[in-house]
Steps between C-alpha positions, in 0.01 A plus 500: 500500500510259208195486278395174337254482212340173392355431159377207294204387704174402342233236454596167344372146465618207705818359351604826340824685562554854616807708574507771763762773504621730774686822432700655782595862549845390616771278362374150562848369564498699825172339602642165595164333565228572246195290434129443511223442749133450427186559697145374482235721662478425869823300504859570596763571240642179357861469395534426129858546386823681578824570321821614667667746270871471428513124547165410346383270777127431477233373737145391431192435701393137508173571322671648193823303485550349157247732336633850569840640411648822634772686315666839506653750263724746680553704184128578490449503878225243467401165642262266322283210609416247232189308599424180310212254529295746698230367728192666647678479836757745363238773484621783722651844509870464437739739671859574412719526809857600577741606770860607540606188686419134491351313794468139602123533530461601138156339485350754742352831379668694780838417348438752221498875541384593152175390338333574173132582475413158361365359176197274472531154350177310441499141377169356383423129491 
């Protein structure tokens, strides 16, 4: 099993920026889809962003498009999520996700076998 460890969460003010990082216990190049979901208590996991390793293709959820940027560093086996212009609506636990293969339904949580434990992001207005 691949272990994913998130870091970089915290409490910030509306409009601030924050960068989350995810370190994998395996070579990230072999984890073709790798990205982020977030969850608010009592709600389903929401797709945030995804990067396809090797070719660098990225996908973003509609609510974060234009504000968040996902990137990867295979040499360090990490994936980062740059979050700009944060809003209170972005408050959630952010999970790093990955799998060995890509899927058409990349926006669904069940498409990812490996999940990190999550890191809290709180945005105050």
